[in-house]
C-alpha positions in Angstrom: 113.4 89.9 87.5 112.6 89.0 91.1 115.7 88.7 93.4 114.2 85.6 95.1 114.0 83.7 91.9 117.5 84.5 90.9 118.9 83.7 94.5 117.1 80.3 94.4 118.3 79.5 91.0 114.9 79.2 89.5 115.6 81.3 86.4 116.4 79.8 83.1 120.0 79.9 81.9 120.6 82.0 78.8 122.5 80.5 75.8 123.4 83.5 73.7 125.9 84.2 71.1 126.1 87.3 68.9 124.5 85.5 65.9 121.5 83.6 67.4 118.4 84.5 69.1 118.1 84.4 72.9 117.6 80.8 73.9 116.7 79.7 77.3 118.1 76.6 78.9 117.6 74.6 82.1 117.3 76.5 85.6 120.6 77.8 86.8 120.5 76.0 90.1 122.4 78.9 91.8 121.9 79.2 95.5 120.9 76.7 98.2 119.7 73.3 96.9 118.0 72.4 100.2 115.7 75.5 99.8 114.8 74.4 96.3 114.0 70.9 97.5 111.7 72.2 100.3 110.0 74.6 97.7 109.5 71.7 95.4 107.7 69.8 98.2 105.7 73.1 99.0 104.8 73.3 95.3 103.4 69.8 95.2 101.2 70.6 98.2 100.3 73.9 96.7 99.1 72.2 93.5 97.3 69.5 95.5 95.3 71.8 97.8 94.8 74.9 95.9 92.3 74.6 93.0 93.6 77.6 91.1 97.2 76.4 91.3 96.1 73.0 90.1 94.4 74.6 87.2 97.6 76.5 86.3 99.7 73.3 86.7 97.5 71.2 84.5 97.4 74.1 81.8 101.3 73.9 81.7 101.3 70.1 81.8 98.7 70.0 78.8 101.2 71.7 76.6 103.7 68.9 76.8 102.6 66.0 79.1 106.1 64.4 79.2 107.6 67.5 80.9 105.8 67.7 84.2 109.0 69.0 85.9 108.6 72.2 83.9 105.1 72.7 85.5 106.7 72.0 88.9 109.4 74.4 88.5 106.8 77.1 87.4 104.8 76.5 90.7 108.0 76.7 92.7 108.8 80.0 91.1 105.3 81.2 91.8 105.5 80.2 95.4 108.9 82.0 95.7 107.5 85.1 94.4 104.5 84.9 96.6 106.7 84.4 99.6 108.9 87.2 98.6 105.9 89.7 98.3 104.5 88.4 101.8 107.9 89.1 103.3 108.0 92.6 101.9 104.5 93.3 103.1 105.5 92.0 106.7 108.5 94.2 106.6 106.5 97.1 105.6 104.0 96.5 108.3 106.9 96.2 110.8 108.3 99.5 109.7 105.0 101.3 110.1 104.6 99.8 113.6 108.0 100.7 114.7 108.0 104.3 113.3 110.2 103.5 110.3 113.1 101.6 111.9 113.0 98.2 110.0 116.0 96.8 111.8 114.5 97.4 115.2 111.2 95.8 114.1 112.9 92.8 112.4 115.2 91.9 115.4 113.6 90.5 118.6 114.1 92.4 121.8 117.3 91.5 123.7 117.0 91.1 127.5 
């Protein structure tokens, strides 16, 4: 599971006992709530302006029209994973430009 989803609290909680199957509950809400709220706003914009994201959102909503929040959280998770991958790519690019020293590439030069 992606670290960013766990950090942001966008993974489902697990309600397990030794006798029952693994049941998933609401999102865990671990981590910063402000980041989740900003990610929610970004997800709405993502669905509004990206046709592919809008199609995925509508597909999820079509399963159960009363639970649009589930579709919104799915888009939030998708954006979180997308940002995590972009960040990893940027770090790898910075490492290759700096000759392998990621810390030096990530920190601005001090005067």
